[in-house]
KOLFIDREN-776395 format. One record per residue (C-alpha): y, x, z. Coordinates in steps of 0.2 Angstrom, whole numbers, padded with zeros to 4 digits, always signed. Each point is the difference from the previous one (the first is absolute). Example, Ala and Ser with C-alpha at 12.3 -4.5 7.8 and 13.67 -1.06 7.14 Angstrom:
<recs>
-0022+0062+0039+0017+0006-0003
</recs>
This chain:
<recs>
+0000+0000+0000+0012+0014+0005-0003+0009-0017+0004-0016-0009+0016-0003+0010+0007+0017-0002-0005+0002-0018+0011-0015-0004+0015+0005+0009+0006+0005-0018+0002-0018-0004+0016-0002+0010+0008+0013-0011-0002-0012-0015+0003-0017+0008+0015+0004+0012+0016-0006-0008+0011+0011+0011-0007+0017-0005+0013+0013-0002-0010+0008-0014-0014-0008-0010-0017+0008+0001-0004+0011-0015-0010-0008-0014-0016+0010+0003+0000-0006+0018+0003-0018-0005-0014+0000-0012-0012+0008+0013+0004-0013+0013-0002-0014-0013-0017+0006-0004-0006+0004+0018+0010-0010+0013+0009-0016-0006-0015-0011-0001-0004+0002+0019+0017+0002+0008+0013-0008-0012+0012-0013+0002-0013-0014-0003-0014+0007+0010+0000+0011+0016-0017+0005+0007+0000+0000+0019+0016-0010+0000+0009+0016-0005+0015+0000-0012+0007+0017-0005+0014-0004-0012+0014+0005+0012-0005+0018+0001+0014+0011-0006-0001+0016-0010+0014+0007+0010-0011+0011+0011+0014+0002+0013+0000-0019+0005-0011-0007+0013-0018+0003-0001-0001+0003-0018-0003+0019+0000-0015-0002+0012-0008-0013-0011+0003+0010-0016-0009+0015+0009-0015-0011+0004-0001-0006-0018+0000+0018-0006-0013+0005+0013-0011-0015-0005+0001+0005-0018-0004+0018+0003-0015-0005+0011-0007-0012-0014+0001-0015+0012+0010-0010-0011-0001-0011-0011-0015-0008+0009-0018+0002-0007+0001-0017-0009+0016+0005-0010+0000+0011-0015+0003+0018+0004+0017+0007-0007+0000+0015-0012+0001+0017+0009+0016+0004-0009+0009-0016+0004-0005+0001+0018+0006+0018+0001+0017-0005-0008+0002-0013+0014-0004+0012+0013+0013+0013-0007+0013-0013+0000-0002-0005+0018+0000+0019+0005+0016+0002-0009+0008-0015+0007-0005+0006+0018+0008+0017-0003+0016-0008-0007+0001-0012+0015-0003+0015+0012+0015+0009-0007+0011-0016+0000-0004-0005+0018-0002+0018+0008+0014-0004+0013-0009-0015+0008-0019+0001-0002-0011+0005+0015+0012+0008+0012-0004+0001+0019+0015+0002+0010-0007+0002+0018-0017+0002+0007-0005+0005+0018-0014+0012+0004-0017-0008+0003-0008+0005+0016-0010+0013-0007+0015+0008-0008+0009-0002+0017-0014+0009+0009-0001+0014-0013+0019+0003+0000+0000+0001+0019-0014+0013-0001+0009+0011-0012+0018-0003+0007-0005+0005+0018-0016+0009-0003-0010-0012+0011-0019-0002-0002-0004-0016+0009-0015-0002+0010-0011-0015-0003+0008-0016+0006+0017+0008+0000+0006-0001-0018+0013-0012-0006-0015-0007-0010-0007-0006+0017+0015-0010+0005+0008-0006-0016-0007-0016-0008-0008+0000-0017+0011+0000-0015+0000-0014-0013-0005+0004-0018+0006-0004-0017-0010+0003-0016-0014+0008+0011+0011+0013+0008+0009+0002+0017+0015+0008-0009+0008-0015-0008+0018-0003+0006-0003-0019-0001-0014+0001+0013+0009+0013+0012+0012-0011+0009+0008+0004+0016+0003-0014+0012+0007+0001+0018-0018+0000+0008-0006+0015-0011+0016+0009+0004-0003-0002+0018-0017+0008-0003+0007+0014-0009+0012+0004+0015-0015-0001+0012-0009+0013-0011+0015+0011-0002+0002+0001+0019-0018+0005+0001+0003+0014-0013+0016+0006+0008-0009+0001+0017-0014+0011-0008+0012+0010-0010+0013+0005+0013-0007+0007+0017+0006+0005+0017-0007+0015+0009-0018+0007-0001-0015-0011-0005-0008-0011+0013-0016+0009-0002-0001+0018-0005-0014+0006-0012-0015+0005+0010-0017+0008-0005-0014-0007+0010-0018+0007-0003-0017-0004+0007-0014+0013-0001-0016-0009-0004-0010+0012+0011+0008-0009+0014-0009-0016-0003-0014+0005+0012+0014+0003+0014+0007-0018-0002-0008-0013+0010+0005-0014-0012-0008+0008-0015-0013+0013+0005-0014-0013-0003+0003+0004-0018-0008+0017+0002-0017-0009+0003+0001-0010-0015-0012+0004-0015+0010+0006-0014+0013+0008+0011-0001+0017+0008+0013+0008+0012+0001+0019-0002+0011+0014+0008+0014+0000-0013-0002-0017-0009-0011-0015-0002-0012-0004-0014+0000-0018-0007-0015-0005-0011+0002-0019+0002+0015-0010+0006+0015+0009+0008+0009+0006+0015+0014-0010+0009+0016+0007+0008+0003-0013+0014+0014+0005+0011+0000+0018-0005+0015-0001-0012+0013-0008+0011+0018+0004-0004+0007+0008+0016+0013-0010+0011-0006-0017-0006-0011-0004+0015+0010-0012+0011-0006-0007+0016-0018+0005-0003-0001-0007-0017-0011+0009-0013+0015+0006-0010+0003+0001-0019-0009+0009-0013+0014-0004-0012+0016-0001+0010+0011-0007-0015-0002-0006-0017+0002+0014-0012-0008+0014-0011-0014+0010+0008-0012+0014-0006-0018-0003+0005-0010+0016-0002-0019+0004+0002-0008+0017+0000-0017-0002-0008-0014+0007-0010-0016-0007-0008-0018+0004-0004-0006-0010-0015-0018+0005+0005-0005+0003-0018+0005-0017-0006+0010-0004-0016+0011-0012+0009+0015+0008+0009+0004-0003+0018+0015-0011+0002+0010-0003+0016+0010-0015+0005+0014+0000+0013+0003-0017+0007+0012-0009+0011-0009-0013+0009+0010-0016+0004+0017+0007-0006+0000-0010-0016-0001+0016-0012-0019+0001+0000-0006+0016-0010+0014+0012+0001-0008+0014-0010-0016+0001-0010-0004+0016-0008-0015+0012-0006-0002+0014+0013-0004+0015-0010+0003+0014+0013-0016+0009+0006-0005+0001+0018+0005+0018+0001+0018-0004-0006+0007-0017+0005+0015-0007-0008+0014-0012+0006+0001-0016-0009+0016-0010+0001+0009-0017-0004+0018-0004+0004+0003-0018+0000+0010-0014+0010-0008-0006+0016+0004-0015+0011+0004+0001+0018-0015+0003+0012-0015-0009-0008-0018+0005+0001-0009+0017+0003-0004+0012-0014-0017+0005-0005-0008+0012-0013-0015-0006-0009-0012+0007-0013+0003-0010-0015-0016+0000-0010-0016-0006+0006-0012+0013+0007-0019-0002+0003+0004-0007+0017+0007-0016-0008-0016-0004-0008-0011-0001+0015+0004-0018+0006-0004-0006-0018-0015+0011-0001-0007-0006+0017+0003-0018-0004-0008+0002-0017-0016+0009+0007-0001-0013+0014-0001-0014-0012-0013+0010-0010-0010+0001+0015+0001-0018+0004-0005-0004-0018-0015+0011+0002-0005-0008+0016+0000-0017-0008-0012+0007-0013-0010+0009+0013+0003+0016-0009-0002+0012+0015+0000+0016-0011+0017-0004-0007+0007-0003+0018-0007+0017+0005+0008+0008-0015+0017-0007+0003+0000+0004+0018-0005+0018-0004+0014+0001-0012+0013-0007+0013-0006+0013+0012+0001+0014-0012+0017-0004-0006+0007-0004+0017+0004-0018-0004+0001-0011+0016+0009-0016+0005+0018-0001-0005+0008+0016-0007-0007+0012+0012-0010+0013-0009-0011+0012+0010+0009+0017+0000-0016+0009+0003-0007-0006-0017+0016-0002-0010+0005+0016-0010+0019+0001+0003+0003+0014-0012-0002-0014-0014+0013-0011+0008+0018+0002-0007+0012+0004+0014+0019-0001+0004+0006+0013+0012+0016-0005+0009+0011+0013+0010+0015-0011+0005+0011-0015-0004+0019+0002+0001+0014-0013-0001+0018+0006-0003+0015-0010+0000+0011-0010-0002+0005+0012-0014+0018+0001-0006+0006+0009-0015+0016+0005+0009+0010-0006+0014+0013-0008-0001-0009-0008-0015+0006+0003-0018+0008-0017-0001+0012+0005+0015+0006+0015-0009+0002-0010-0017+0012-0012+0009+0009+0011+0013-0001+0018-0008-0008+0016+0006+0013+0004+0014-0007-0008+0016+0015+0006+0010+0013-0006-0011+0015-0011+0007-0004-0018+0003+0016-0007-0006+0007-0012-0014+0003+0015-0011-0019+0004+0000-0004-0019-0002+0010+0000-0016-0008+0016-0006-0018-0007+0004+0003-0016-0011+0010+0009-0013-0015+0011-0003-0014-0014+0002+0007-0014-0010-0001+0007-0017-0019+0002+0002-0002-0017+0008+0011-0009-0013-0008+0011-0014+0018+0004-0007+0016+0008+0004+0010-0010+0013+0018-0001+0004+0009+0003+0017+0003-0019+0001-0019-0003+0000-0003+0012+0014+0013-0007+0012-0008-0016+0005-0015+0010+0007+0011+0012+0009+0009-0014+0008-0016-0008+0006-0006+0016+0008+0017+0003+0008-0001-0017+0008-0017+0004+0007+0006+0016+0007+0016-0008+0008-0012-0012+0008-0009+0015+0009-0015-0001-0011-0009+0017-0001+0003+0011-0015-0018-0002-0008+0000-0019+0003+0017-0002-0008-0006+0009-0016-0015-0011+0000+0011-0015-0001+0009+0007-0015-0016+0005-0008-0007-0017+0002+0016-0007-0008-0002+0011-0015-0019-0005-0002+0005-0018-0001+0016+0002-0011-0001-0009-0017+0004+0017-0007-0016+0007+0007-0012-0016-0002+0006-0004-0018-0002+0010-0016+0017-0003-0005+0006+0002-0018+0018-0007-0002+0001-0011-0015+0013-0001-0013+0005-0012-0014-0009+0009-0013-0016+0011+0000+0004+0017+0007-0010+0016+0002-0006+0004+0017+0008+0013+0010-0011+0016+0004-0003-0006+0018-0005-0018-0005-0012+0008-0013-0007+0011+0013-0004-0015+0011-0006-0010-0014-0012+0014-0005-0006+0004+0018-0003-0018+0005-0010-0003-0016-0012+0014+0002+0001+0004+0019+0006-0016+0008+0012+0010+0010+0016+0009+0000+0004+0015-0012-0004+0017+0007+0012+0015+0001-0004+0006-0018+0005-0017-0007+0015-0001+0011+0006+0017-0006-0002-0004-0018+0009-0017+0003+0014+0010+0009+0001+0012-0015+0001-0014-0013-0016+0006-0009-0012-0014+0003+0005-0011-0014-0004+0014-0013-0016-0007-0008-0009+0016+0001+0004+0002+0018-0005-0018+0004-0017+0003-0009-0003+0016+0009+0004-0009+0017-0012-0014-0005-0014+0012-0002+0004+0009+0016+0000-0016+0010-0016-0006-0008-0008+0016+0006+0006-0001+0017-0011-0007+0014+0013-0014+0003-0005-0007-0016-0015-0007+0009+0012-0014+0003-0001-0005-0018-0019-0002+0002+0002-0010+0016+0015-0010-0007-0002-0003-0018-0018+0004-0002-0006-0011+0015+0011-0015-0005-0003+0001-0018-0019+0001+0003+0002-0012+0015-0012+0010+0010+0006-0008+0016-0008-0016-0006-0017+0008-0003-0007-0005+0017+0008-0017+0002-0017-0008+0002-0014+0008+0010-0017-0001-0009-0013-0010+0008-0011+0013+0009-0016-0010-0002+0002-0001-0019+0008+0017-0002-0008+0012+0013+0005+0015-0009+0019-0003+0004+0008+0008+0015+0018+0002+0005+0000+0018-0004-0007-0004-0017+0014-0012-0003+0013+0013+0005-0008+0012-0012+0001-0013-0014+0019-0001+0003+0002+0019+0001-0010+0002-0016+0013-0010-0010+0015+0010+0008-0009+0017-0003-0003-0005-0018+0018-0004-0003+0006+0016+0009-0013+0010-0010+0007-0007-0017+0017+0004+0006-0002+0017+0006-0011+0006-0014+0011-0007-0014-0015-0010-0007+0002-0014-0013+0004-0017+0008-0015-0007-0011-0011+0006+0014+0005-0015+0009-0009-0010-0013-0015+0011-0001-0004+0018+0005-0015+0012+0001+0004+0004+0018+0005-0008+0016+0005+0005+0018-0014-0001+0013-0004+0005+0017-0018+0001+0007+0000-0018+0007+0006-0008-0016-0011+0011-0012-0015-0005+0010+0005-0018-0002+0002+0003-0019-0017+0009-0001+0009+0017-0005-0009+0015+0007+0007+0017+0006+0017-0006+0008+0001+0006+0018+0014-0003+0013+0013-0012+0003+0014+0008-0011+0002-0008-0017-0002+0010-0016-0001-0002-0018-0018-0003-0006-0007+0000-0017-0009-0016-0004-0016-0001-0009+0001-0005-0018-0007-0018+0003+0011-0003+0016+0010-0016+0001+0011+0007+0014+0014+0008-0011+0017-0007+0000+0008-0012+0012-0012-0014-0004-0015+0010+0005+0007+0002+0018-0008-0011+0014+0017-0003+0009+0006-0010-0015-0016-0011+0000+0001-0002+0018+0018-0007-0002-0007-0012-0013-0011-0009+0013+0000-0011+0015-0013+0010+0010-0014-0012-0006+0002-0001-0019+0009+0008-0014+0016-0009-0007+0002+0004-0018+0016-0009-0001+0008+0011+0013-0007+0015-0009+0006-0006-0017+0018-0002+0007-0001+0017+0008-0005+0008-0017+0015-0009-0009+0013+0003+0013-0005+0018+0005-0005+0007-0017+0011-0010-0011+0014-0007+0010-0004-0016-0007-0002-0013+0014-0007-0017-0005+0010-0016+0002-0001-0007+0017-0014-0014+0001+0004-0018-0001+0003-0008+0018-0015-0007+0009-0012+0007-0013-0012+0007+0014-0011+0015+0000-0017+0005-0007-0011-0008+0013-0014+0009+0008-0019-0005-0001-0003-0012+0014-0015-0010-0004-0011-0005-0014-0002+0011-0016+0007+0018+0002+0012+0003-0013+0007+0018-0004+0018+0003+0000+0001+0000-0019-0008-0017+0000+0012-0007+0013+0015+0007-0010-0006-0009-0016+0000-0016+0010+0017+0004+0007+0006+0003-0018-0004-0018-0004+0016-0005+0010+0012-0001-0014+0015+0007+0010-0011+0016+0004-0008+0004-0017+0014+0009-0009+0004+0012+0014-0018+0003+0004-0004+0006-0017+0013+0014+0002-0006+0005+0018-0019-0003+0001-0006+0012-0013+0008+0015+0010-0008-0006+0016-0017-0005-0007-0002+0017-0008-0001+0008+0017-0013-0012+0007-0013+0014+0000+0009+0007+0015-0004-0010+0015+0011-0004+0015+0000+0018+0007+0000+0008-0018-0018+0003-0001-0007-0001-0018-0012-0015-0002-0010-0007-0014-0004-0016+0009+0011-0012+0010+0001+0003+0018+0010-0006+0015+0003-0018+0005-0016-0010-0002-0008+0013-0011-0006+0012+0014-0018-0006+0001-0002-0008-0017-0015+0006-0010+0008-0006-0016+0017+0008+0001+0010-0003-0016+0004+0015-0011+0018+0005+0000+0009-0004-0016+0015+0011-0002+0004-0005-0018+0016-0008-0005+0015-0001-0013+0017+0008+0003+0016-0010-0004+0002+0011-0015-0017-0007-0007-0010+0016+0003-0017-0004+0007-0011+0011+0012-0018-0002+0006+0001+0011+0016+0011+0010+0011-0001+0016-0011+0006-0009-0015+0013-0008+0010+0007+0017+0006+0000+0006-0018+0011-0015-0005+0012+0004+0015+0001+0018-0006+0006-0007-0017+0014-0008+0009+0006+0016+0007+0018-0001-0007+0001-0017+0009-0005+0008+0016+0012+0015-0002+0014-0012-0003-0004-0010+0016-0001+0015+0010+0017+0006-0006+0007-0017+0005-0007+0001+0017+0007+0018+0002+0017-0006-0005+0000-0014+0012-0006+0011+0014+0013+0013-0004+0015-0011-0002-0004-0013+0014+0002-0014-0012-0010-0011-0012-0002+0006-0018+0013-0008-0011-0002-0004-0018+0014+0012-0004-0011+0014+0008-0012-0001-0015+0008+0015-0009-0002+0010+0016-0018-0005+0001-0003+0004-0018+0008+0017+0003-0012+0003+0014-0016-0005-0009+0006+0010-0016+0003+0015+0011-0017-0001+0008-0009-0003-0016+0007+0016-0008-0004+0011+0015-0015-0001+0012+0001-0019+0003+0000+0004+0019+0009-0009+0014+0011+0015+0001+0006-0002-0018+0004-0018+0004+0010+0005+0015+0009+0014-0008+0005-0012-0014+0006-0013+0012+0010+0012+0011+0009+0007-0015+0004-0017-0008+0017-0008+0000-0006-0014+0011-0005+0011+0014+0016+0011-0001+0013-0014-0001+0006-0014+0011
</recs>
């Protein structure tokens, strides 16, 4: 239906009596042959009449509709199948006419189209800006992200000015956060708790009444200078208490204050000839952190090594323990004992006394007795892997410096400087240009000076008065907003404005010193310099914000786990596996970005990003560890590209069954930026199987399409989703229906993943479907360019942005077709560099 509608938008050009310029003859002839019969003055299919559409591309919604017509022609989705196909030359002539009119309209309306006057930072940008402005690394639970409410979204991103409003209640929340930041940034006196190193020698285990029982445990040996762990672990109990925290007979605190701590263990290992390495876990019981460190211990007994982790720890919490991480022979004894006892019982029932004697003899010989208590006189300990632990040490809280870097950034490096109004003025004169991200005037400094002066005159302490001024800066509109003053006509951005637009696009944060220096020197607007800075910012670690911002929101990874799979139907799923599914898509995006790979890899690829957990789930061997890395896929693998990733399939389900419509909409919106029209009101959803004959989702969709109001839209959605039906709810490949009522069915229907795309191309299976998607790579590249522009400029893509989009896609096509090439073309475009 949509193809018919937009193919006949041309009709308005002929029929409207108010046209400023008549349509050219070739266009009128084209429309007469292919559109008038369905959407002319006498007949309007779908109650739609289009004879009021203007050929003036600067009026109303005309440009957007003409662009849709051009796209439908290019994709072969109009005229509809039942109408004669136009000659290729005639169709190309129409497309060229639309493109030329768009360019003319863009030039004519340059001063008014697609301008964003004002946008506040979203909460991620605010947190990142505070981090970089004040050099504060927030502890978990203390970031502005933990206190500011979620931002609204426009066009799929939290960067749109229309969704980032600032009402009084939100401004109050910003001020509350600013006060917290100021209190952390400006300090008074020494830290409440000095850094302290607390060590427990493990050989003292035998001397501690509370834990010496461990020395008698099997799999645990206390020696003169260390302990040997063959199973389980050792606990620290009260042996790592921070001094001075025992009050009125209390036990005292192990961790006196929330902060950064170093946890170290001096250890060695003996693999006992096994191929599997010995691993060690350092665990905090009851503190919320769980496993602090898990590592392979490769140091020999003769030369132990210190293994360390530095991380945030919460106040007090549970005790620390060190465990051997991989199973040893001890862990198998409980299972072996139970297995042999059941074998003895079975032999007894069969009166097979010889078998009973044989099993009993084996148990005696191998030292297998009740529970996990092997006979040490029989067991050969030289064959058991061992972990040797010398000591465990906790050091902290750790401070990079004191006063902290943030204190020096605001107040300077002279701790004994005069505490007077002259110094206040110097403090804010130096600080405001970085906070406001541009040069400031003396008049802009004075309000903050007067505020601090009032506090000092009220006998407020010096540091506290500065905190009040700092909080005011951090809630000033000149800080919260990415301000680009407007003008009556389009203007070129200043160097400082351009620096901000670039850094908030790629880093979601303020410019760094190098960008500020180039801006101050007036060099950033030079195209070569701007291109070089774009490359530098993309290589910097801060560009991970582009992955977490654009990548995550474009791919909608935060929606992957909206529904938890039914654990009875999908036992292979776990929360850790779900987290790995999300990380796979983000890692894939980052890998394509970092390595300048063609964006076509999102449609299909001969590699993917995996860790051991996800590789095992996919049935791919030889991937070890939790870290994600690029893995070459087998030639017949279906896991290449975005649609081979389980997280996408998980999103397109409700935890019990797959939802092809949801998956189809995802393909259209994410890959092609082509959202379908909203469904008619009260149309309902595809109902689940409840009773009677079990129908597949395909069969239920066909029934749904019998509803006249649904049929047209579903023809443009369902094929994209049904093509993915071989992937079940959690992304496992299946040949037969599963889930819902098909779990125990002996006659599970075969999956039918065939279909016909809106452009008339048919496919029989998922592989053929992906091949057809790859043929639509230009359409995908254009959609990705549109998404990048919307994210970068914080506004919807306007029809008059089409020349910029075409410039981006052309630049990508003539280079390496990478994300980087699209980004470079966008940053150097006039749309990005002007207001």
